[in-house]
N, C-alpha and C positions, 0 to 999 in steps of 0.2 A: 387831625386823624393820624394816629401813629400805626403804621403797618409793620408786618414782619419784614425783615431785611430782604432786599432783592439784590440781584447782581449789580444793578446800577448804584444802589446805596453802598454796596461793598466797594465798588470802584471809586466812588467819591471819597469814602473814608480812607481807602488806600492811598489816594492822591494826597489827601490832607496830611497823612502820616509822613510824607516825604518832606514836608515843610518844617524847617528847624528854627528854633529861636537862635539868632545869630550869636548871642553872647553865651548861652547855656549849652549850645550844641545838642539839644534834645528836641524831639518832635513836638509840635504844638498840641498834638492830640494827647500825648502822654502828660503834658504839663497842665492840661485842663483849659487851654486857651481857646478851644473851639466850643463856643457856647451852644450853638444850634446849627442844624442843617435842615433846610426845607427844600424838598424836591416837588415840583408841580409840573403841569403840562408846559409851562413856559420855560422852565429852567431850574436852576439851583440858587438858593440864597444861603450864604454862610455868615453867621454872626460870630465875631471874635471878641474876646475880652482879655484884659491883662490884670496883673495883680494890683496895680494902683492906677489912678487917673493921670499920674505924672510920669509914667514910664517913658523913657526916651522916645520922642516922636520919630527919630531915625529908625530905631528898632521896630517900632510899631508899624511904620510904613513898609519897611522891608518885609516883615512877616505877612502883612496884608497883601502886598504886591506879589510875593512868592505864592501865596494861597491862590490868588487869581490865576497866576501862570500855571500852577499845578493842575487846576481844574480844567484848563484848556486842553489838556491831553486826554480827558475823559470823553470817549465817544458818546454821542446821543445826549449829552448833558444839557444842551440848549443854552439859553441866556445865563450868564454868570453874574451874580451880584455878591460882592464881599463887603461887609459892613463891620466897622470897628465900633464897639459899644463903650460907653462910660469912660472915654478918654478926653483930656482937655483939648486935643486936636482932632476929635472924631469927625466933626463937620468938614474940616479941611481935607483930611485924609480920604474920607468917603467920597467927597466931591471929586478929588483928584483921580481916584480909582475909577469912578463912574465915567469920567471924561477921558480916561487913558492918557492923562496929562504927564505921566512920568514923575520922577522924584523932583527934579528941578521945577517942572511945571506946577507941581503941587505946592512946594514950599517957597519958590522964588528965591529972593535974596537970603532967606534963612537956610537954604541948602548950602552949607559951608564947604562940604566935601562931596565928591561923587559917591553914589551908592555903591559902585564897584569897589572903590577904595575902602569903604566901610566894611563891605562884605569880606574883602580879602584880609583885613585886619583880624577878623574873628575866625576866618577859616584857618589862618596861621596858628591862632591860639588852639583851635580844635585839633590841629595836627600835632602840636606840641604835647597836648594832654594825651592823645592817643599813643604817641611814641613812648611816653613815660609809662603808660599802663602796660604796654607790651614788655618793656625792659624790666619793670618792677616784678611782673609775673615770672619772668625767667629767673631773676635773682632769688625769688622766693621758692620756686618749685624745682629748680635745677641746680647743678653744681657750677653754673656760670659765676665767674669772679668779676669784680668791678674792673680789674685790669684787662679783661678780655672783651669788654663791651664794645670798644671801638672796632673790633673785628666782626661784629654781628652783621649779617646780611639778611635781607628779607626772607631768603630761602631758609634761614635758620629758625624763623618764628613758627611755632606750631599753628596749625589751622584753627579756626574758630572765630568768634565774633570780634575779639580784640584785634586780631590781624586784619580781618575784613574791614573794620572801622579805620585802621591805620592806612590801609591801601586806598580807601575812599578819600580820606583826608589828604593824602599825598596827591592823588589825582586832582582833587579840588584846587590845589595851589600850583599845579603844573609840574609836580615832581614825578620822576620815573618810578614805576612800580615793578621794574625788572627784578628778577630773583637775586641778581648779584649786587644790587644796590645796598649801600650801608644803611643801617636802621637809624642811627643817631646822627642827625644832620641838622643844619640850620634852615632858615626859611627858604634859602636859595638852593638847598639840596647839597651843600658842601659838607663833607665829613667834619665832625668836631675833632680837633686835635686830642690825642690820647690824654694829655695832662689836664685838659679842660672838660673832659667828659663828666666827672663827678659834679662839678659846678653846674654844668648844663642840665644834668638830671635833677639837681636840687631846684633849679629854676623851673624846670618842667613840672616837677611835683607841685610846686606852689601854684602854678597855673591851673593844674588839674584840680587841686583841692579848692581853689577859689571858684572854679566853674561849678563843681559839685555842691559846694556850700551855697552859692547863689541860687542854684536850682532848688535846693531844699527850702531856702528862705522864700523864694517866689511861690512855691506850692503852699507854704504856710500863709502867706499874705493873701493868696487867691481864696483859700478856704475861709479865712477870716472875713474877707470882703464880701463874699457871696453866701456865707453860712445861713443868713436869715431869709434869703430870697430864692434859693435854688433847692429843689428836692435832693439833688446830689451835686454838690458844687463842682466836682471834678469830672463829671460825666458830660457827654454831648447828647443833646436831645435831637433825635433824628425823626423827621416827619416826611412822609411820602404820600402825596395825593394824586400822583400821576396816574391817569387812566382809571382813577377810582370813581365809582358810581355814587 
């Protein structure tokens, strides 16, 4: 039984929208990875899906685990069940999530690196891409010269979604978001030497283009994979039977 949206449904979907694909740096809701949400008197069950059955199990676990964590902040949600569908490691990941076994407990000897290290790698890439977007926009829309980029401070960036994204990404990897902080920095927050700025920006642009291209590719794969079996392969089917007669 599908009902009209309630505040609880809105809260659940808002929580899910905070979960990002670690490689693409986009919400799993926008990517179509949330297949269904079912709310009943016991709690909430979320089914996730990915573009292929062989997507990296590390990424798959990270998104599923982050989904579980995000839903824990929703009041009145009750029991939480997160299930990954149609993946070659679905059974292993789903069992690990249900048992709260953690990454190493789920994969054992297969867990070659810590989940935190994996997450940090992609958070740094997301910061690099966000930094390049801000600088590229200034070069396109203002009189800023390449030779002046090394002087840019966060206070110099115009407000808006691009700056907000950059500040979030800096905070994610432990960098200061103070107004006087330089914009073009390395992963440790060190300013890039003036003569190295063009090269750093070319590298950053390649990272950004790669992420955006992969996101487009994944959307295409997902649509193709589920085109015959889903009414709208990119939408989330939300069902609420809580307190329904």
